[in-house]
C-alpha positions in Angstrom: 120.7 151.8 98.5 117.0 152.6 99.5 115.0 154.4 97.3 112.1 156.9 98.7 108.7 156.0 96.8 106.7 159.0 96.4 103.1 159.1 97.3 102.1 159.6 93.6 102.3 156.0 93.0 105.6 156.0 90.9 107.0 152.6 90.9 110.6 151.7 91.6 112.0 152.2 88.2 110.5 155.7 87.9 111.8 156.7 91.4 115.2 155.8 90.4 115.1 157.9 87.1 113.8 160.6 88.9 116.4 160.6 91.6 119.3 160.1 89.1 118.1 163.2 86.9 117.9 165.3 90.1 121.3 164.4 90.9 122.8 165.0 94.3 121.9 168.4 95.9 123.6 168.2 99.4 127.2 168.4 100.2 129.1 165.1 100.3 130.1 164.0 103.7 132.7 161.2 104.4 132.7 158.8 107.4 135.7 156.5 108.2 135.2 153.1 109.8 137.7 150.6 110.9 135.0 147.7 111.2 132.8 146.3 108.3 130.0 144.9 110.6 128.2 148.4 110.9 127.9 148.8 107.3 126.7 145.2 106.4 123.1 146.0 105.2 124.2 149.1 103.2 127.2 147.6 101.8 124.9 144.4 100.5 122.4 146.8 99.1 125.1 148.6 97.1 126.8 145.4 95.8 123.8 144.3 94.1 124.4 146.4 91.1 125.6 144.0 88.2 128.3 146.4 87.1 130.3 146.6 90.3 133.2 144.6 91.1 132.8 141.2 93.0 136.0 142.0 94.7 134.4 144.9 96.7 131.5 142.8 97.8 131.0 142.1 101.6 131.7 138.4 101.8 134.8 138.6 99.4 136.3 141.3 101.7 135.1 139.7 104.9 137.0 136.5 104.1 140.4 138.3 103.6 139.8 140.4 106.6 139.0 137.3 108.7 142.1 135.3 107.5 144.7 138.3 107.5 143.5 140.2 110.4 144.4 143.6 108.6 143.7 147.0 110.0 141.0 148.3 107.9 139.7 152.1 106.9 136.4 151.9 105.2 135.3 155.0 103.5 131.6 155.8 103.5 130.3 158.7 101.2 127.1 159.8 102.2 124.8 162.7 100.7 121.2 163.6 100.8 120.7 161.3 103.7 121.8 158.2 101.8 125.1 156.1 101.5 126.3 156.7 97.8 129.6 154.8 98.0 131.4 152.4 99.9 135.5 152.3 99.6 136.9 149.2 101.7 140.6 149.8 102.2 143.1 147.7 104.3 146.2 149.6 105.8 149.2 148.4 104.7 152.8 149.4 106.1 156.0 149.6 104.0 158.3 151.0 106.6 157.1 154.2 108.0 154.5 154.6 104.9 151.0 153.8 105.5 148.9 152.9 102.4 145.2 152.3 102.1 144.4 149.8 99.5 141.6 148.1 98.3 141.0 144.8 100.3 143.0 141.9 98.9 144.3 144.0 95.9 147.1 141.4 95.2 144.1 138.8 94.2 141.7 141.3 92.6 141.3 141.4 88.9 139.3 144.5 88.5 138.0 146.9 91.1 135.4 149.7 91.0 134.5 150.2 94.5 130.9 150.2 95.4 128.7 153.3 94.4 125.0 154.2 93.7 123.7 155.2 90.4 122.9 158.5 91.7 126.4 159.2 92.7 127.8 157.8 89.3 125.4 159.9 87.2 125.4 163.3 89.2 127.5 165.5 87.0 129.3 167.2 89.8 130.2 164.1 91.9 133.9 164.6 91.2 133.8 168.1 92.6 131.8 166.8 95.6 134.3 164.0 96.1 137.6 166.2 96.1 136.0 168.7 98.4 135.0 166.0 101.0 138.2 164.4 100.8 140.0 167.7 101.5 137.6 168.5 104.4 138.5 165.1 106.1 142.4 165.3 105.4 143.3 165.4 109.1 141.1 162.5 109.8 142.5 160.5 107.2 146.0 161.4 108.3 145.4 159.7 111.2 145.1 156.4 109.5 147.2 156.5 106.3 149.5 158.6 104.0 147.6 157.7 100.7 144.6 156.3 99.4 145.4 154.1 96.5 142.6 152.6 94.4 144.5 150.1 92.1 143.2 148.2 88.9 140.4 150.4 88.3 139.0 150.5 84.6 137.9 154.3 84.1 135.1 153.1 81.8 133.7 149.6 82.5 130.8 148.2 80.6 129.9 151.5 79.1 130.0 153.2 82.5 132.5 156.1 83.4 133.9 155.5 87.0 132.8 158.2 89.3 136.2 158.1 90.7 137.9 158.9 87.3 138.9 162.3 88.1 141.1 161.4 91.0 144.8 161.6 90.1 145.8 158.3 88.4 148.3 156.4 86.4 148.0 153.5 84.0 148.6 150.3 85.4 151.3 148.2 83.8 148.9 145.4 83.2 145.7 145.5 81.2 142.7 142.9 81.7 141.3 140.6 78.9 137.6 139.7 78.2 135.6 137.7 75.9 131.8 138.7 75.3 129.5 135.7 75.5 126.1 135.2 73.7 123.4 132.5 74.1 124.9 130.8 71.2 128.3 129.2 71.7 129.0 129.3 68.2 128.4 133.1 67.9 130.8 133.5 70.7 133.6 131.7 69.0 132.9 133.6 65.8 134.7 136.6 67.7 138.1 134.7 67.8 138.3 132.5 64.5 135.7 130.1 65.3 137.2 127.4 62.8 140.5 127.3 64.6 139.0 127.2 67.9 136.5 124.3 67.0 139.8 122.6 65.5 141.7 122.9 68.5 138.9 121.6 70.7 138.4 118.4 68.4 142.2 117.7 68.7 141.8 117.7 72.3 139.1 115.4 72.5 140.5 112.9 70.1 143.9 112.9 72.0 141.8 112.7 75.5 139.6 109.9 74.1 142.8 107.9 73.2 143.7 107.7 76.8 140.3 106.6 78.0 138.2 109.7 77.7 137.6 112.6 80.2 135.0 114.5 82.4 134.2 118.0 83.3 134.0 118.4 87.0 132.2 121.2 88.7 133.2 120.9 92.3 130.5 121.3 94.9 131.1 124.1 97.7 132.7 122.3 100.8 134.8 119.3 101.1 135.1 118.4 97.4 136.0 121.9 96.5 138.4 122.5 99.3 140.4 119.1 98.1 140.5 120.4 94.7 141.8 123.6 95.6 144.5 122.1 97.7 145.6 120.0 94.5 145.7 123.4 92.7 148.1 124.9 95.3 150.3 121.8 94.7 150.1 122.1 90.9 150.6 125.9 90.8 153.8 125.6 93.3 155.4 123.2 91.0 154.5 125.4 87.9 156.0 128.4 89.7 158.9 126.5 90.6 159.5 125.4 87.0 159.0 128.9 85.8 161.5 130.6 88.4 159.0 132.5 89.8 157.7 132.8 93.7 154.6 131.0 94.7 152.0 133.9 95.4 149.7 131.2 97.0 152.5 129.8 99.4 151.1 132.0 102.5 149.0 129.9 104.8 146.7 132.9 105.3 146.0 133.5 101.6 145.4 129.5 101.0 142.9 129.8 104.0 141.4 132.9 102.2 140.5 131.0 99.2 139.3 128.1 101.2 136.6 130.5 102.6 135.6 131.4 99.2 135.3 127.9 97.7 133.4 127.1 100.9 130.8 129.8 100.5 127.3 128.7 99.2 126.1 130.1 95.8 123.4 132.6 95.8 120.9 133.6 93.3 123.4 131.8 90.8 126.4 134.0 91.8 129.3 132.5 93.6 132.5 133.7 95.2 134.8 131.0 93.8 133.8 127.8 91.9 136.4 125.2 90.7 136.3 123.2 87.5 138.6 120.6 86.5 139.2 118.3 83.6 139.7 114.7 85.1 140.9 111.9 82.9 139.2 108.5 82.7 140.7 105.1 81.3 144.2 104.1 82.2 144.9 107.6 84.1 141.5 107.5 85.8 141.1 110.3 88.2 144.0 112.2 87.2 143.1 115.9 87.3 145.0 117.5 84.1 143.6 120.9 84.9 141.8 123.3 87.1 140.3 126.7 87.0 138.7 128.9 89.6 136.0 131.2 88.3 133.7 133.5 90.5 130.5 134.9 89.1 128.5 138.2 89.8 125.5 138.6 87.8 126.3 138.1 84.2 130.0 138.2 84.5 132.4 135.7 85.5 136.2 136.3 86.3 138.7 133.8 85.9 140.7 134.0 89.3 143.6 131.3 88.5 144.4 128.4 86.5 146.8 125.4 86.7 147.7 122.3 84.8 149.4 118.8 85.6 151.0 118.1 82.1 152.7 115.0 83.2 149.9 113.3 81.3 148.1 114.2 78.2 150.1 117.6 77.5 149.7 117.3 73.9 145.8 117.4 74.4 146.2 121.1 75.8 144.2 120.4 79.0 144.1 124.1 80.3 142.7 125.3 76.9 140.4 122.8 76.5 139.1 123.2 80.1 138.3 126.9 79.2 136.5 125.7 76.1 134.1 123.4 77.8 133.7 125.8 80.9 132.8 128.9 78.3 130.4 126.9 76.5 128.7 125.8 79.5 128.6 129.5 80.9 127.0 130.7 77.6 124.0 128.5 78.2 123.6 129.7 81.8 123.1 133.5 80.7 126.9 134.7 81.4 127.5 137.4 79.1 131.1 138.6 79.8 134.1 136.2 80.6 137.0 137.8 82.3 140.6 136.4 82.0 141.7 138.9 84.5 144.9 141.1 84.7 147.9 140.5 83.1 149.0 140.0 79.3 149.5 136.4 78.2 149.4 134.8 75.1 146.5 132.1 76.0 144.4 135.3 77.1 144.8 137.0 73.9 143.9 133.9 71.8 140.7 133.9 73.7 139.9 137.5 74.2 139.1 140.1 71.4 138.6 142.9 74.4 141.6 144.6 76.2 140.7 146.8 79.1 143.2 149.4 80.3 143.5 149.8 84.0 144.5 152.5 86.2 145.8 153.1 89.6 144.2 156.0 91.3 145.4 157.6 94.4 144.8 160.6 97.1 148.0 161.7 98.9 146.9 162.7 102.5 150.3 163.6 103.9 153.8 164.7 102.5 154.9 161.2 102.6 151.8 160.3 100.6 152.6 162.7 98.0 156.1 161.3 97.6 154.5 158.0 97.5 152.2 158.9 94.8 155.3 160.4 92.4 157.1 157.1 93.3 154.0 155.2 92.3 153.7 156.7 88.9 157.5 156.4 88.1 157.4 152.7 89.1 154.3 152.1 87.0 155.9 153.7 83.8 159.0 151.9 84.3 157.2 148.5 84.5 155.4 149.3 81.4 158.3 150.0 79.5 160.1 146.8 80.7 157.0 144.5 79.9 157.0 146.1 76.3 160.5 144.6 75.7 160.4 140.7 76.1 164.2 140.3 76.3 164.5 143.3 79.3 161.6 141.7 80.9 163.1 138.2 81.0 166.7 139.6 82.4 164.9 141.5 84.9 163.0 138.3 86.2 166.3 136.4 86.2 168.0 139.4 88.4 164.7 139.5 90.5 164.7 136.0 91.5 168.1 134.8 91.2 167.5 132.2 88.6 169.4 131.0 85.5 166.2 130.7 83.4 162.6 132.1 83.8 159.5 131.9 81.9 159.3 134.3 78.7 157.3 137.6 79.1 153.9 137.4 79.7 153.6 135.4 82.8 152.0 136.1 86.0 150.7 139.9 86.4 153.3 142.1 88.2 
């Protein structure tokens, strides 16, 4: 967002404070786009805000669009002569129903949309948004039946979402976070430091008995792509053992992640950085665990992880990799480590923070209203099923036709 600096000599901070205090004075107008490129400069300006999701950043969305070739609906909100928000959707068809979802929603751990602080802080912003959506309903109907904002925290890092007043339903999955401090010891105190240190020492001893280990942070490019391909192999084997479908099987999705790990870091941020635990000694070169991390400002998200416990299973390589990676991130100024969406025991062992996420929607057509009703019912049913481990396990067996599946708390669904 570009700020107008007044001739009185006010600095940037004073101008922003004055702009926020004055709020929005004109009606909100929505513009619809089917391409990203015309908005690039404005998009990149909005995404700089630390508290907004990496998953709506320009480069993340572009990587998905270029690998999947999906039709787009980018909603730009303009007020007082400035772009106040950008909502990047892709159009997904399910039979005759056209759903506008956040780009790459299946691989997003948290979504906020992109918006200016002025729009968020302006008290009548929700009224302006509802009115603007109503005014442009006919144009929206030409592109979709419903706007679906999935996995949105209504309150994130002390800031209420400016879209919180849209119709919504609680998502069946929460996300889990760990606050980081400059001191790793202080960080561990939130989650039973004594137990955590004991587990780490046990892992170190068992790895040392095999010849030792090293923490690998792959360089963007060929090294990262090779490690990513190994992750795909490890994860496919893990999914098969758990009786679950491989969500990374599609080659377009694999290409999407290859683009992310190939992107250079900028100002300390990175779209996807791979960390690995590599063994030495008699098993030299064996990769026991891999995790993929994304960083925006002081927020790091764990996008995925895998293990190969054919060697050193008793050393808990996946958990130990998180331990050494988080210690490193504390030193690098990260202040929130996000294990992402999905309730799993290892996340709860690390995370004292549980963040509820909601699915927001705006029906555009009669079909969209029916879809909104079905989405509410589906989310409520999934929440009930997931609260009962026995029922969840039974449903998974029915869904995938397997005699045995993982216990409840596996991959988010």
